[in-house]
DSSP file (Angstrom, degrees, kcal/mol; ACC not computed):
  #  RESIDUE AA STRUCTURE BP1 BP2  ACC     N-H-->O    O-->H-N    N-H-->O    O-->H-N    TCO  KAPPA ALPHA  PHI   PSI    X-CA   Y-CA   Z-CA
    1    1 A M              0   0    0      0, 0.0     2,-0.5     0, 0.0     0, 0.0   0.000 360.0 360.0 360.0 136.2 -125.2  115.8   81.8
    2    2 A H        -     0   0    0      2,-0.0     2,-0.5     0, 0.0     0, 0.0  -0.875 360.0-154.7-101.3 126.7 -126.4  114.0   78.7
    3    3 A I        -     0   0    0     -2,-0.5     2,-0.3     2,-0.0     3,-0.0  -0.907   9.9-157.9-106.3 131.9 -129.8  112.3   78.8
    4    4 A M        -     0   0    0     -2,-0.5     3,-0.1     1,-0.1    -2,-0.0  -0.743  21.4-141.5-104.1 151.6 -130.5  109.4   76.5
    5    5 A D  S    S-     0   0    0     -2,-0.3     2,-0.3     1,-0.3    -1,-0.1   0.839  88.1  -3.5 -75.8 -38.9 -133.8  108.0   75.3
    6    6 A N        -     0   0    0     -3,-0.0     2,-0.3     2,-0.0    -1,-0.3  -0.986  61.2-163.3-152.8 161.3 -132.4  104.4   75.6
    7    7 A I        -     0   0    0     -2,-0.3     2,-0.1    -3,-0.1    -3,-0.0  -0.998  22.7-118.2-149.9 145.0 -129.2  102.5   76.4
    8    8 A S     >  -     0   0    0     -2,-0.3     4,-1.9     1,-0.1     5,-0.1  -0.366  24.8-118.3 -80.7 160.0 -128.0   99.0   75.9
    9    9 A H  H  > S+     0   0    0      1,-0.2     4,-2.7     2,-0.2     5,-0.2   0.868 115.6  57.5 -65.2 -34.3 -127.2   96.5   78.6
   10   10 A T  H  > S+     0   0    0      1,-0.2     4,-2.5     2,-0.2    -1,-0.2   0.905 106.5  47.9 -63.2 -39.8 -123.7   96.4   77.4
   11   11 A E  H  > S+     0   0    0      2,-0.2     4,-2.2     1,-0.2    -1,-0.2   0.898 110.0  52.5 -69.7 -36.1 -123.3  100.2   77.8
   12   12 A V  H  X S+     0   0    0     -4,-1.9     4,-2.2     2,-0.2    -2,-0.2   0.934 109.9  48.5 -57.6 -47.5 -124.7  100.0   81.3
   13   13 A G  H  X S+     0   0    0     -4,-2.7     4,-2.9     1,-0.2    -2,-0.2   0.916 110.5  52.7 -64.1 -43.4 -122.2   97.3   82.1
   14   14 A N  H  X S+     0   0    0     -4,-2.5     4,-2.2     1,-0.2    -1,-0.2   0.896 109.6  48.1 -54.8 -43.5 -119.4   99.5   80.6
   15   15 A I  H  X S+     0   0    0     -4,-2.2     4,-1.5     2,-0.2    -1,-0.2   0.900 111.9  49.1 -69.4 -41.8 -120.4  102.4   82.7
   16   16 A L  H  <>S+     0   0    0     -4,-2.2     5,-2.9     2,-0.2     3,-0.3   0.939 112.0  47.5 -60.1 -49.4 -120.5  100.3   85.9
   17   17 A L  H ><5S+     0   0    0     -4,-2.9     3,-2.3     1,-0.2    -2,-0.2   0.932 108.8  56.2 -57.1 -45.2 -117.1   98.8   85.2
   18   18 A K  H 3<5S+     0   0    0     -4,-2.2    -1,-0.2     1,-0.3    -2,-0.2   0.833 109.9  46.2 -56.5 -35.1 -115.7  102.3   84.5
   19   19 A N  T 3<5S-     0   0    0     -4,-1.5    -1,-0.3    -3,-0.3    -2,-0.2   0.217 122.9-103.2 -98.1  17.4 -116.9  103.4   87.9
   20   20 A G  T < 5 +     0   0    0     -3,-2.3     2,-0.5     1,-0.2    -3,-0.2   0.622  69.9 146.9  81.2  12.0 -115.5  100.4   89.8
   21   21 A V      < -     0   0    0     -5,-2.9     2,-0.4    -6,-0.2    -1,-0.2  -0.735  29.2-162.1 -88.0 131.0 -118.8   98.5   90.2
   22   22 A K        +     0   0    0     -2,-0.5     2,-0.3     2,-0.0    -5,-0.0  -0.878  16.8 159.2-109.8 141.2 -118.6   94.8   90.2
   23   23 A W        -     0   0    0     -2,-0.4     2,-0.5   -10,-0.0    -2,-0.0  -0.952  35.4-117.0-152.0 170.6 -121.5   92.3   89.6
   24   24 A R        -     0   0    0     -2,-0.3     2,-0.3     2,-0.0    -2,-0.0  -0.967  24.0-138.6-115.2 123.5 -122.4   88.8   88.5
   25   25 A Q        +     0   0    0     -2,-0.5     2,-0.3     2,-0.0    -2,-0.0  -0.653  29.1 173.0 -79.8 135.5 -124.4   88.2   85.4
   26   26 A S        -     0   0    0     -2,-0.3    -2,-0.0     1,-0.1     0, 0.0  -0.991  35.5-160.5-148.1 141.2 -126.9   85.5   85.8
   27   27 A K  S    S+     0   0    0     -2,-0.3     2,-0.5     2,-0.0    -1,-0.1   0.499  75.5  90.6 -89.2  -9.2 -129.7   84.2   83.6
   28   28 A I        -     0   0    0      2,-0.0     2,-0.4     0, 0.0    -2,-0.0  -0.794  55.9-172.0 -97.4 125.3 -131.4   82.6   86.7
   29   29 A T        -     0   0    0     -2,-0.5     2,-0.6     2,-0.0    -2,-0.0  -0.979   9.8-154.6-118.9 129.9 -133.9   84.6   88.6
   30   30 A I        +     0   0    0     -2,-0.4     2,-0.3     4,-0.1    -2,-0.0  -0.903  29.4 156.4-101.0 124.1 -135.3   83.4   91.9
   31   31 A D    >   -     0   0    0     -2,-0.6     3,-2.0     1,-0.0     8,-0.0  -0.824  57.4 -87.0-138.7-179.5 -138.7   84.8   92.7
   32   32 A R  T 3  S+     0   0    0      1,-0.3     8,-0.1    -2,-0.3     7,-0.0   0.716 121.8  60.5 -64.1 -19.9 -141.8   84.0   94.8
   33   33 A S  T 3  S+     0   0    0      2,-0.0    -1,-0.3     0, 0.0    -3,-0.0   0.380  77.7 132.9 -85.9   4.2 -143.3   82.0   92.0
   34   34 A S    <   -     0   0    0     -3,-2.0     5,-0.1     1,-0.1    -4,-0.1  -0.237  51.1-151.1 -59.6 142.8 -140.3   79.5   92.1
   35   35 A Q        +     0   0    0      4,-0.0    -1,-0.1     3,-0.0    -3,-0.0   0.416  60.6 118.4 -91.4  -1.0 -141.2   75.8   92.1
   36   36 A D    >   -     0   0    0      1,-0.2     3,-1.9     2,-0.1     4,-0.2  -0.541  59.4-150.1 -74.3 121.1 -138.0   75.0   94.1
   37   37 A P  T 3  S+     0   0    0      0, 0.0     3,-0.2     0, 0.0    -1,-0.2   0.703  97.8  51.5 -69.1 -16.0 -139.0   73.5   97.4
   38   38 A E  T 3> S+     0   0    0      1,-0.2     4,-2.5     2,-0.1     5,-0.3   0.214  75.7 115.7 -94.8   9.3 -135.8   75.0   99.0
   39   39 A Y  H <> S+     0   0    0     -3,-1.9     4,-3.0     1,-0.2     5,-0.2   0.903  74.3  46.4 -50.8 -52.4 -136.5   78.4   97.7
   40   40 A H  H  > S+     0   0    0     -4,-0.2     4,-2.5     1,-0.2    -1,-0.2   0.876 112.1  50.5 -61.0 -40.1 -137.0   80.1  101.1
   41   41 A L  H  > S+     0   0    0     -3,-0.2     4,-1.8     2,-0.2    -1,-0.2   0.915 112.8  46.6 -66.6 -41.0 -133.9   78.5  102.6
   42   42 A K  H  X S+     0   0    0     -4,-2.5     4,-1.8     2,-0.2    -2,-0.2   0.896 112.3  49.5 -68.1 -38.0 -131.8   79.6   99.6
   43   43 A K  H  X S+     0   0    0     -4,-3.0     4,-1.4    -5,-0.3    -2,-0.2   0.928 110.1  51.1 -67.3 -41.8 -133.2   83.2   99.7
   44   44 A R  H  X S+     0   0    0     -4,-2.5     4,-0.8     1,-0.2    -1,-0.2   0.875 107.9  52.9 -61.1 -37.2 -132.5   83.4  103.4
   45   45 A G  H  < S+     0   0    0     -4,-1.8     3,-0.4     1,-0.2    -1,-0.2   0.847 106.6  54.2 -67.7 -31.7 -128.9   82.3  102.8
   46   46 A L  H  < S+     0   0    0     -4,-1.8    -1,-0.2     1,-0.2    -2,-0.2   0.861 105.0  53.3 -69.0 -31.5 -128.5   85.1  100.2
   47   47 A K  H  <        0   0    0     -4,-1.4    -1,-0.2     1,-0.2    -2,-0.2   0.709 360.0 360.0 -74.7 -21.8 -129.5   87.7  102.6
   48   48 A N     <        0   0    0     -4,-0.8    -1,-0.2    -3,-0.4    -2,-0.2   0.493 360.0 360.0 -85.2 360.0 -126.9   86.6  105.3
């Protein structure tokens, strides 16, 4: 096993793809500090 000091996001993505992991890239983050009045409804919908 080779241990690296740092790794780029691109390389992480390449490793995931190589191992059959799929994901969706998003620049939007929903968190507790969200100003969206429907935040809790949306979050609940994501968990189902």
